[in-house]
C-alpha positions as CSV (number, residue, x, y, z in Angstrom):
1,X,120.2,92.0,77.5
2,X,120.2,91.2,73.6
3,X,117.1,88.7,72.5
4,X,116.3,88.1,75.6
5,X,114.1,91.3,75.8
6,X,112.0,89.9,73.1
7,X,111.7,86.5,74.6
8,X,110.6,87.0,77.5
9,X,109.4,90.0,80.7
10,X,113.3,90.4,82.3
11,X,112.5,89.5,85.6
12,X,113.1,92.5,88.6
13,X,115.0,91.7,91.7
14,X,111.7,93.2,93.6
15,X,108.0,93.2,93.1
16,X,107.3,96.3,94.5
17,X,106.2,97.5,90.6
18,X,102.1,96.9,90.4
19,X,101.3,95.9,86.6
20,X,98.5,98.2,86.4
21,X,97.0,101.3,88.3
22,X,94.0,101.0,90.1
23,X,92.2,103.2,87.0
24,X,92.9,100.5,85.2
25,X,91.7,97.9,87.6
26,X,88.8,99.6,88.4
27,X,87.9,100.4,84.4
28,X,88.3,96.7,83.6
29,X,86.6,95.3,86.7
30,X,82.8,94.3,85.1
31,X,85.0,92.2,82.5
32,X,86.8,90.4,85.1
33,X,83.2,89.7,87.3
34,X,81.7,88.7,83.9
35,X,84.3,86.3,83.1
36,X,84.8,84.6,86.4
37,X,81.1,84.0,86.4
38,X,81.3,82.5,82.7
39,X,84.6,80.0,83.8
40,X,83.1,79.4,87.3
41,X,82.6,75.4,86.6
42,X,86.4,75.3,84.2
43,X,88.0,76.3,87.4
44,X,86.4,74.1,89.6
45,X,87.5,71.1,87.5
46,X,91.3,72.0,86.7
47,X,91.6,73.2,90.7
48,X,90.9,69.8,91.6
49,X,93.8,68.6,89.6
50,X,96.6,70.6,90.3
51,X,96.1,71.7,93.5
52,X,99.0,73.7,93.7
53,X,97.4,77.1,92.3
54,X,95.2,77.2,95.1
55,X,96.7,79.7,96.9
56,X,96.1,82.0,93.8
57,X,92.9,80.9,93.1
58,X,91.8,81.9,97.1
59,X,93.8,84.8,96.9
60,X,91.9,86.1,93.1
61,X,88.5,84.8,95.0
62,X,89.2,87.5,97.7
63,X,89.5,90.3,95.3
64,X,86.2,89.4,93.9
65,X,84.4,89.5,97.1
66,X,85.5,92.9,97.9
67,X,85.0,94.2,94.1
68,X,81.4,92.8,94.5
69,X,81.2,94.4,98.2
70,X,81.6,97.9,96.3
71,X,79.1,97.2,94.4
72,X,76.7,96.7,96.8
73,X,77.8,98.9,99.5
74,X,76.3,102.4,99.1
75,X,78.5,105.8,98.1
76,X,78.6,107.5,101.4
77,X,78.9,111.5,100.4
78,X,82.1,113.3,100.6
């Protein structure tokens, strides 16, 4: 391993570990949504230049739609 651990994140054999917990995502959701609104024009231009990232962009758009729907739906009593 040596110096490699300082240069780049070591690759794992499986992708089963999540990088962030649900609590972290919920805590920073408002920042994420605000940034997405600010950068929408830049994102559109970049996706026209490099189309290979469109799949990842669509996954992010789906996550944003789910996040916005959680803000818009009324809370149900437990």
